[in-house]
Structure formats: C-alpha cells, structure tokens
C-alpha positions as CSV (number, residue, x, y, z in Angstrom):
1,M,46.9,193.8,79.7
2,N,47.1,195.8,77.0
3,E,45.3,199.3,77.9
4,S,42.7,199.5,75.4
5,L,42.0,195.8,75.9
6,D,41.1,196.9,79.6
7,A,38.8,199.2,78.7
8,L,37.0,197.3,75.8
9,L,36.8,194.7,78.2
10,A,34.7,196.8,80.6
11,S,33.1,198.6,77.8
12,I,32.1,195.0,76.8
13,W,30.4,194.3,81.0
14,I,28.6,197.5,81.2
15,E,26.8,196.9,78.1
16,L,26.0,193.5,79.2
17,D,25.0,194.9,82.4
18,K,22.2,197.6,80.4
19,A,21.1,194.4,78.0
20,A,19.8,193.0,81.2
21,G,17.6,196.0,82.4
22,D,17.0,197.6,78.9
23,K,14.6,195.5,76.6
24,S,15.2,197.5,73.9
25,H,19.3,196.6,74.0
26,G,20.2,194.6,71.5
27,W,22.2,192.4,73.8
28,R,19.1,191.3,75.6
29,L,18.0,188.2,73.3
30,P,21.3,186.2,72.5
31,V,21.3,182.9,71.0
32,L,22.2,180.5,73.1
33,A,23.6,177.2,72.0
34,T,23.8,173.6,73.4
35,R,24.7,170.6,72.4
36,K,21.9,168.0,71.5
37,G,23.5,164.8,71.1
38,E,26.3,165.6,68.5
39,D,24.2,168.4,67.2
40,A,24.2,172.1,67.9
41,D,21.0,173.3,69.2
42,A,20.3,177.0,69.4
43,R,17.3,179.4,70.3
44,T,17.1,182.6,71.6
45,V,17.0,183.6,75.3
46,V,16.2,186.2,77.7
47,L,19.5,187.8,79.6
48,R,17.9,188.8,83.0
49,E,20.6,189.5,85.1
50,V,24.9,190.1,84.9
51,D,27.2,189.9,87.4
52,A,30.3,191.4,85.8
53,S,32.6,190.6,89.1
54,A,31.6,187.0,89.0
55,R,31.7,186.9,85.1
56,E,28.1,185.4,85.0
57,L,25.2,185.8,83.0
58,L,21.7,184.6,84.5
59,I,18.8,183.5,82.2
60,Y,15.2,182.1,83.3
61,T,14.1,178.9,81.7
62,D,11.6,176.0,82.3
63,A,13.0,172.7,84.1
64,R,11.4,170.4,81.9
65,S,12.6,172.4,78.6
66,P,15.3,170.6,75.9
67,K,17.5,173.3,76.9
68,A,17.2,172.1,80.4
69,A,18.0,168.7,79.6
70,Q,20.9,169.8,77.2
71,V,22.5,171.5,79.8
72,R,22.4,168.7,82.5
73,A,24.1,166.7,79.9
74,H,26.5,168.8,78.4
75,P,26.9,172.0,80.5
76,Q,29.0,174.2,77.8
77,G,27.3,176.5,75.3
78,T,27.4,179.2,73.6
79,L,25.9,182.6,73.8
80,V,26.1,184.6,70.7
81,H,24.8,188.5,71.2
82,W,24.2,190.9,68.0
83,C,23.7,194.9,69.0
84,S,22.8,196.8,65.7
85,R,23.4,200.1,67.8
86,L,27.1,199.2,68.8
87,N,28.1,197.3,65.4
88,W,29.1,194.8,68.3
89,Q,28.8,191.1,67.9
90,L,29.8,189.0,71.1
91,R,30.3,185.2,71.2
92,L,30.6,184.0,75.2
93,R,31.9,180.5,75.8
94,V,30.1,179.4,79.0
95,R,29.6,176.6,81.7
96,L,25.8,176.5,82.1
97,T,24.7,175.2,85.3
98,L,21.0,174.8,86.1
99,E,19.2,175.5,89.5
100,T,15.6,174.2,90.3
101,D,15.6,175.2,93.9
102,G,17.1,176.9,96.4
103,L,16.9,180.9,97.9
104,E,18.2,182.2,94.5
105,V,15.0,180.4,92.9
106,S,12.7,181.5,94.9
107,S,13.4,185.1,95.4
108,R,13.3,185.4,91.8
109,W,10.2,183.3,91.3
110,A,8.9,185.7,93.9
111,R,9.1,189.1,91.7
112,L,8.5,187.0,88.4
113,K,5.1,185.5,89.7
114,L,2.9,189.1,89.4
115,H,4.1,189.2,86.0
116,P,2.0,187.4,83.1
117,A,5.3,185.7,82.0
118,A,5.2,183.7,85.3
119,Q,2.3,181.2,83.3
120,D,5.0,180.3,81.2
121,Y,6.4,178.2,84.2
122,L,3.1,177.2,85.4
123,S,2.0,175.5,82.2
124,P,1.1,171.5,82.7
125,L,2.8,171.0,79.7
126,P,6.7,171.0,78.7
127,P,7.9,173.2,76.6
128,G,7.3,172.0,72.7
129,S,4.3,169.8,73.5
130,L,1.7,169.4,70.9
131,L,-1.2,172.0,71.8
132,G,-4.2,169.9,72.8
133,A,-2.5,167.3,74.8
134,Q,-4.1,166.7,77.9
135,A,-2.3,166.7,81.0
136,L,-3.3,167.5,84.9
137,P,-2.1,170.8,86.3
138,E,0.9,170.3,88.6
139,R,0.8,171.8,92.1
140,G,3.8,173.8,93.5
141,S,4.7,177.2,94.7
142,R,6.6,178.3,91.4
143,G,5.4,175.4,88.6
144,H,8.7,174.5,86.8
145,F,10.9,177.6,86.8
146,A,14.3,177.4,87.1
147,L,17.8,179.5,86.4
148,L,20.1,178.9,84.3
149,R,23.9,180.3,85.2
150,A,26.0,181.4,82.5
151,Q,30.0,181.1,83.4
152,V,31.9,183.1,81.0
153,E,34.9,181.2,80.4
154,R,35.5,183.0,77.0
155,I,34.4,186.5,75.3
156,D,35.1,187.0,71.8
157,W,34.2,190.3,70.6
158,L,34.2,191.7,67.0
159,G,33.4,195.5,66.9
160,L,32.0,196.6,62.7
161,R,33.3,200.1,61.6
162,P,34.2,202.0,58.4
163,A,37.3,202.6,59.9
164,G,38.3,199.1,60.0
165,H,36.7,196.0,61.8
166,R,38.2,195.0,65.2
167,R,38.2,192.1,66.9
168,A,39.7,191.2,70.2
169,L,39.3,187.4,72.5
170,W,39.7,187.0,76.1
171,D,40.5,183.4,77.8
172,D,42.3,181.4,79.8
173,E,45.5,182.6,77.9
174,G,45.2,186.0,78.3
175,P,43.7,188.9,76.0
176,R,44.8,189.7,73.3
177,W,43.8,191.2,69.4
178,L,43.2,188.9,66.6
179,T,42.5,189.5,63.2
180,P,38.5,190.2,61.9
C-alpha cells in the first residue's frame, strides 16, 4: 500500500476514536443513511465507540426505532461525517447489526443507566410516536436499549485544503487516490 495512504488511514481511525470520546469533535454526530423500502432514510446518530482493529463503530439506539427495523430488513448503510476543524469529509459504507441482548448490551446499559439519557430507552412509547398517545410502561431492566454495530466495508475520504483538495478510497479493491 502507498505509504501516504497508510498514514492517512491511520489518521482517519485516530480521529474516529477521538470523536467517540470528544463531544465537540465534528465526527461525533455523523448522519446514518439506511434503506426504507425503495427510499433512503437519514438521521444524525451519536458515535459511541470505535474499534479500529476490528474496523467497527458502535452507536446506541432504541430497538423500536424506524432505523432498527430498517437495519433488520436491509443491513447495509452509509455514515457521513464532516469535521470543519480538519476540513475532512468521511463516507463509510457499513454493514449494520442490531444487538438487543447479551453481555455487550448489558455492560453498556449498566454505564448508561446512571445518566439522564437512559430515559430515552425507557419510554413506554417508541420513537416517533405521537405525543399524548397512551401506553402502559413496559417492565425490564434496560427498556429498549440496543447496540447498532457498524462494520466498515468501504472508506471514502475527502480533504478540503487551499492547496488543492484530495480524495482517497479504501475498499475490497485496495487503497487508491481519486479525483476529488
């Protein structure tokens, strides 16, 4: 692999890892696009964890959300990140997996349940429900908390700079520079 592409890829994973822990990082809140029937559906999500060695990103979600149903039906998605500090755009083609039980889910819930954000997953109504709708609270230790794993299959990076924009791609065909 081209040495500069190696270094760039390492920098991308370092920035993704920083974004998972830094609420002010531009890549912390990417847009996730999934398939809804024949259409695309996109929304902002929160990047929670990054495992560069496994090429995997982790997002929390409500198991009753539309995105959860879309992932079950069509597990392919795209994450789009923009960081104005870096002037970098990142488009990640990902294979999505929804996890609703198991040790991985329980251990993350154990940390999250101590924060106000836990209420999002304990609501008796699914996301997008009409306010004022009646529903009985459901019992359970972690409500509807679920993990959305994004296995990165393709990375399309664009760097904007006054000296000239640069673009690179990493996929099954290998790394290469592209015209911006």
